C-alpha positions as a printed Julia matrix, in Angstrom:
75×3 Matrix{Float64}:
  89.18   88.27   74.22
  90.54   86.9    77.48
  93.29   89.53   77.5
  90.67   92.29   77.07
  88.71   91.06   80.08
  91.91   90.78   82.09
  92.75   94.42   81.35
  89.16   95.47   82.07
  89.19   93.64   85.42
  92.54   95.2    86.34
  91.29   98.76   85.75
  87.99   98.13   87.47
  89.69   96.7    90.54
  92.18   99.53   90.92
  90.12  102.34   89.41
  87.34  102.21   91.93
  89.82  102.76   94.72
  90.53  106.28   93.49
  86.84  107.17   93.5
  86.35  105.6    96.91
  89.23  107.54   98.45
  88.15  110.85   96.91
  84.6   110.22   98.15
  85.82  109.45  101.67
  87.89  112.62  101.65
  84.9   114.81  100.72
  82.34  112.8   102.68
  80.15  111.84   99.71
  79.19  108.59   98.0
  81.68  106.92   95.69
  78.93  106.45   93.11
  78.53  110.22   92.79
  82.27  110.63   92.2
  82.28  107.9    89.52
  79.37  109.4    87.62
  80.98  112.84   87.85
  84.15  111.52   86.24
  82.07  109.89   83.49
  80.16  113.12   82.8
  83.38  115.16   82.81
  84.92  112.79   80.31
  82.04  113.15   77.88
  81.56  116.88   78.4
  85.21  117.88   78.06
  86.36  115.26   75.57
  88.81  113.46   77.83
  89.71  116.0    80.5
  87.85  114.02   83.17
  89.79  110.88   82.29
  93.09  112.78   82.4
  92.12  114.23   85.79
  91.25  110.75   87.01
  94.63  109.34   85.92
  96.45  112.26   87.57
  94.61  111.69   90.84
  95.35  107.95   90.74
  99.03  108.72   90.22
  99.06  111.32   93.01
  97.36  109.0    95.51
  99.86  106.26   94.72
 102.82  108.59   95.29
 101.25  109.87   98.53
 100.87  106.3    99.77
 104.5   105.57   99.03
 105.72  108.66  100.86
 103.36  108.78  103.83
 103.03  105.41  105.48
 101.22  104.87  108.72
 103.57  103.67  111.41
 102.27  102.11  114.57
 105.25  103.01  116.68
 108.41  105.06  116.7
 110.5   101.91  116.38
 109.06  101.12  112.91
 111.43  103.57  111.24
């Protein structure tokens, strides 16, 4: 049971970041984005979850490629 809660905590901690970043991008509340993903998942039998995983992967890749540098000498 402890392993289950560990996995649940891991996904909750990192999963909300995707919703928060999407919400900041569109200028809406993160709660609205989360509930939209939940409704999409139920309505389309998993498409919302697949979209969510794709966006999480894409944001991670974007963060690895585009890093904010404070100065020209940080290269």
